[in-house]
Backbone as CSV, one residue per row, in Angstrom:
resi,resn,N_x,N_y,N_z,CA_x,CA_y,CA_z,C_x,C_y,C_z
1,MET,-26.149,-111.509,82.210,-27.066,-112.549,82.629,-26.620,-113.901,82.087
2,ILE,-26.218,-113.935,80.843,-25.784,-115.185,80.233,-24.525,-115.693,80.919
3,ARG,-23.633,-114.795,81.310,-22.410,-115.205,81.983,-22.748,-115.849,83.339
4,PHE,-23.732,-115.274,84.005,-24.144,-115.829,85.303,-24.703,-117.234,85.113
5,LEU,-25.597,-117.411,84.158,-26.194,-118.707,83.888,-25.130,-119.735,83.506
6,PHE,-24.207,-119.334,82.633,-23.126,-120.214,82.218,-22.282,-120.616,83.432
7,GLY,-21.982,-119.682,84.304,-21.200,-119.962,85.508,-21.951,-120.886,86.459
8,PHE,-23.229,-120.676,86.554,-24.050,-121.495,87.434,-24.081,-122.946,86.943
9,VAL,-24.344,-123.127,85.655,-24.407,-124.469,85.080,-23.048,-125.150,85.166
10,LEU,-21.991,-124.422,84.826,-20.644,-124.988,84.892,-20.308,-125.385,86.331
11,GLY,-20.666,-124.551,87.300,-20.430,-124.861,88.711,-21.185,-126.102,89.156
12,ALA,-22.430,-126.263,88.685,-23.226,-127.434,89.040,-22.599,-128.707,88.476
13,ILE,-22.122,-128.623,87.229,-21.502,-129.790,86.610,-20.211,-130.159,87.326
14,VAL,-19.368,-129.167,87.587,-18.104,-129.414,88.283,-18.380,-129.966,89.685
15,GLY,-19.363,-129.424,90.385,-19.708,-129.897,91.733,-20.198,-131.333,91.723
16,ALA,-21.033,-131.685,90.747,-21.534,-133.052,90.654,-20.395,-134.024,90.361
17,CYS,-19.498,-133.636,89.453,-18.346,-134.494,89.139,-17.454,-134.656,90.361
18,TRP,-17.185,-133.588,91.035,-16.326,-133.630,92.221,-16.945,-134.516,93.309
19,ALA,-18.250,-134.383,93.544,-18.935,-135.194,94.554,-18.893,-136.670,94.186
20,THR,-19.042,-136.971,92.885,-18.994,-138.366,92.439,-17.607,-138.956,92.648
21,LEU,-16.590,-138.187,92.333,-15.219,-138.679,92.478,-14.801,-138.815,93.940
22,MET,-15.290,-137.956,94.789,-14.866,-137.931,96.184,-15.789,-138.721,97.121
23,ALA,-16.839,-139.314,96.582,-17.766,-140.082,97.424,-17.021,-141.239,98.081
24,PRO,-17.267,-141.477,99.385,-16.544,-142.535,100.090,-16.983,-143.945,99.674
25,ALA,-18.153,-144.075,99.068,-18.650,-145.382,98.656,-19.496,-145.205,97.400
26,PRO,-19.722,-146.292,96.666,-20.596,-146.186,95.492,-22.008,-145.760,95.888
27,GLY,-22.739,-145.250,94.953,-24.087,-144.746,95.209,-25.001,-145.772,95.847
28,ARG,-24.925,-147.022,95.378,-25.777,-148.069,95.928,-25.479,-148.277,97.407
29,ASP,-24.199,-148.329,97.759,-23.820,-148.510,99.164,-24.251,-147.320,100.013
30,THR,-24.062,-146.142,99.482,-24.447,-144.929,100.219,-25.956,-144.914,100.449
31,ARG,-26.722,-145.250,99.404,-28.178,-145.295,99.558,-28.581,-146.343,100.593
32,HIS,-27.914,-147.499,100.557,-28.205,-148.561,101.517,-27.916,-148.097,102.947
33,ARG,-26.768,-147.448,103.160,-26.426,-146.946,104.498,-27.434,-145.907,104.962
34,LEU,-27.810,-145.005,104.060,-28.806,-143.992,104.420,-30.142,-144.638,104.770
35,GLU,-30.539,-145.646,104.008,-31.792,-146.335,104.267,-31.753,-147.041,105.621
36,GLU,-30.661,-147.710,105.924,-30.523,-148.384,107.212,-30.562,-147.390,108.366
37,ALA,-29.853,-146.277,108.202,-29.852,-145.251,109.251,-31.261,-144.709,109.454
38,TRP,-31.992,-144.509,108.374,-33.363,-144.010,108.463,-34.251,-145.020,109.186
39,ARG,-34.112,-146.303,108.852,-34.925,-147.334,109.505,-34.628,-147.402,110.998
40,GLU,-33.354,-147.340,111.358,-32.995,-147.383,112.777,-33.580,-146.198,113.518
41,ARG,-33.437,-145.025,112.916,-33.951,-143.815,113.571,-35.461,-143.894,113.704
42,THR,-36.121,-144.306,112.626,-37.578,-144.420,112.651,-38.007,-145.464,113.675
43,SER,-37.288,-146.576,113.727,-37.605,-147.630,114.676,-37.462,-147.123,116.109
44,GLU,-36.404,-146.397,116.384,-36.188,-145.857,117.732,-37.277,-144.860,118.098
45,GLU,-37.656,-144.012,117.143,-38.715,-143.034,117.411,-40.044,-143.742,117.662
46,THR,-40.328,-144.746,116.840,-41.577,-145.492,117.005,-41.592,-146.193,118.355
47,GLN,-40.480,-146.792,118.722,-40.393,-147.483,120.006,-40.589,-146.496,121.158
48,ALA,-39.960,-145.333,121.060,-40.106,-144.326,122.116,-41.551,-143.855,122.219
49,ARG,-42.182,-143.626,121.084,-43.580,-143.183,121.096,-44.487,-144.267,121.675
50,THR,-44.207,-145.513,121.312,-45.015,-146.617,121.828,-44.867,-146.732,123.340
51,GLN,-43.646,-146.627,123.827,-43.421,-146.703,125.270,-44.128,-145.562,125.994
52,GLU,-44.087,-144.366,125.412,-44.756,-143.214,126.028,-46.273,-143.439,126.049
53,ALA,-46.819,-143.954,124.960,-48.258,-144.220,124.905,-48.648,-145.284,125.932
54,MET,-47.808,-146.301,126.080,-48.089,-147.345,127.070,-48.028,-146.786,128.485
55,ARG,-47.074,-145.914,128.743,-46.962,-145.298,130.071,-48.216,-144.485,130.379
56,ARG,-48.655,-143.678,129.400,-49.851,-142.863,129.611,-51.085,-143.738,129.802
57,ALA,-51.184,-144.814,129.028,-52.327,-145.718,129.170,-52.319,-146.376,130.541
58,ARG,-51.147,-146.803,130.989,-51.036,-147.438,132.306,-51.468,-146.467,133.395
59,GLU,-51.021,-145.227,133.293,-51.417,-144.220,134.286,-52.922,-143.999,134.258
60,GLY,-53.497,-143.961,133.048,-54.940,-143.776,132.927,-55.720,-144.917,133.541
61,VAL,-55.240,-146.137,133.322,-55.909,-147.308,133.898,-55.808,-147.269,135.418
62,GLN,-54.629,-146.937,135.924,-54.457,-146.872,137.383,-55.379,-145.825,137.989
63,THR,-55.482,-144.684,137.339,-56.375,-143.635,137.831,-57.815,-144.117,137.801
64,GLY,-58.202,-144.788,136.711,-59.562,-145.309,136.604,-59.865,-146.339,137.678
65,VAL,-58.909,-147.217,137.938,-59.099,-148.241,138.969,-59.243,-147.593,140.337
66,GLN,-58.409,-146.622,140.619,-58.494,-145.933,141.915,-59.839,-145.232,142.068
67,THR,-60.292,-144.581,141.008,-61.586,-143.889,141.053,-62.716,-144.894,141.263
68,ALA,-62.673,-146.015,140.533,-63.717,-147.035,140.684,-63.695,-147.620,142.089
69,ARG,-62.508,-147.890,142.608,-62.394,-148.453,143.959,-62.986,-147.490,144.991
70,ARG,-62.673,-146.203,144.847,-63.197,-145.202,145.783,-64.725,-145.144,145.715
71,ARG,-65.268,-145.198,144.500,-66.726,-145.133,144.358,-67.400,-146.372,144.945
72,VAL,-66.795,-147.530,144.746,-67.359,-148.759,145.307,-67.327,-148.695,146.827
73,GLU,-66.214,-148.235,147.384,-66.114,-148.117,148.848,-67.153,-147.143,149.382
74,GLU,-67.367,-146.026,148.687,-68.377,-145.062,149.106,-69.774,-145.679,149.035
75,ALA,-70.043,-146.448,147.977,-71.351,-147.082,147.826,-71.567,-148.122,148.922
76,LEU,-70.530,-148.901,149.223,-70.642,-149.888,150.308,-70.896,-149.211,151.647
77,ARG,-70.173,-148.125,151.901,-70.353,-147.386,153.146,-71.769,-146.828,153.233
78,ALA,-72.275,-146.287,152.140,-73.637,-145.746,152.138,-74.655,-146.870,152.340
79,GLY,-74.405,-148.031,151.722,-75.305,-149.175,151.894,-75.331,-149.659,153.332
80,ARG,-74.152,-149.729,153.959,-74.089,-150.160,155.366,-74.827,-149.185,156.276
81,GLU,-74.628,-147.901,156.011,-75.307,-146.880,156.820,-76.818,-146.989,156.650
82,ALA,-77.273,-147.203,155.400,-78.713,-147.342,155.158,-79.248,-148.587,155.855
83,GLN,-78.479,-149.675,155.837,-78.898,-150.900,156.510,-79.005,-150.681,158.013
84,GLU,-78.019,-150.031,158.605,-78.037,-149.758,160.045,-79.229,-148.895,160.417
85,GLU,-79.498,-147.861,159.598,-80.637,-146.989,159.879,-81.954,-147.768,159.800
86,ALA,-82.052,-148.652,158.789,-83.285,-149.444,158.641,-83.455,-150.390,159.826
87,GLU,-82.368,-151.021,160.268,-82.446,-151.922,161.417,-82.851,-151.168,162.678
88,GLU,-82.297,-149.982,162.879,-82.646,-149.168,164.051,-84.113,-148.765,163.999
89,GLU,-84.574,-148.415,162.797,-85.968,-148.018,162.640,-86.904,-149.197,162.925
90,MET,-86.533,-150.377,162.445,-87.356,-151.564,162.707,-87.384,-151.892,164.196
91,GLN,-86.247,-151.779,164.851,-86.200,-152.062,166.291,-87.037,-151.044,167.060
92,ALA,-86.988,-149.798,166.646,-87.783,-148.776,167.307,-89.272,-149.059,167.114
93,GLN,-89.666,-149.485,165.934,-91.074,-149.797,165.674,-91.516,-150.999,166.503
94,ARG,-90.648,-151.968,166.654,-90.987,-153.143,167.476,-91.184,-152.761,168.936
95,ARG,-90.349,-151.854,169.435,-90.461,-151.426,170.836,-91.746,-150.645,171.051
96,GLU,-92.134,-149.866,170.050,-93.325,-149.027,170.188,-94.612,-149.825,170.005
97,ALA,-94.560,-150.879,169.243,-95.775,-151.658,168.974,-96.145,-152.455,170.222
98,PRO,-97.440,-152.474,170.535,-97.863,-153.268,171.677,-97.691,-154.761,171.352
99,GLU,-97.450,-155.508,172.409,-97.255,-156.957,172.220,-98.540,-157.568,171.739
100,GLY,-98.463,-158.503,170.885,-99.644,-159.191,170.415,-100.305,-158.499,169.233
101,SER,-99.990,-157.282,168.908,-100.613,-156.637,167.740,-99.736,-156.890,166.534
102,THR,-100.369,-157.054,165.397,-99.626,-157.257,164.148,-100.023,-156.166,163.177
103,GLU,-99.086,-155.740,162.457,-99.375,-154.672,161.505,-99.446,-155.174,160.117
């Protein structure tokens, strides 16, 4: 067990030294590059999500407008029909009423 632990610790130390020596840039530069890459990726994801949300909102608004337009047209049509029926009813009452009588 002790040999395993000793080998593990020695391997970790050798690996850390090797990585430090073979790093293509100093730690500060590497961290900066990683941070920039993260910001770009995050920015692109945020932009994509925003565009998708805007697309969905636009579709929702268009659907709402179409639904409202259809309902208004139906209400106007029903109003016109009711007006025509009322006018016909009034004309029929006028024809049936004797001349000179007032109701």
